[in-house]
C-alpha angles and dihedrals in degrees: 000000000000129000116276127204118223098216095200092058098040118103095188094242093143094223089129091051092055093043097054109101091197097049087236092146122076131175116246119177092345093307129095119249123195119222101214095203089062098042114099094183096246089146093220088130092053091049094056098041107108094191101052090242097138126075138158121238136182112255092231091057091051091053092052091051092063 
């Protein structure tokens, strides 16, 4: 279960990017994108997000949503 960015809530402040110890978050088109293979679920990004734009979801649930 990797971090997931809720784009509608994200303000692009990059706090999550700076907080991630594994550099699993990269900016793409002014929004952060999480690379799940690098995310170790430490939740540092979620702790620093002032807008509540980061959540964690189970991979199976994300596949059903598509």
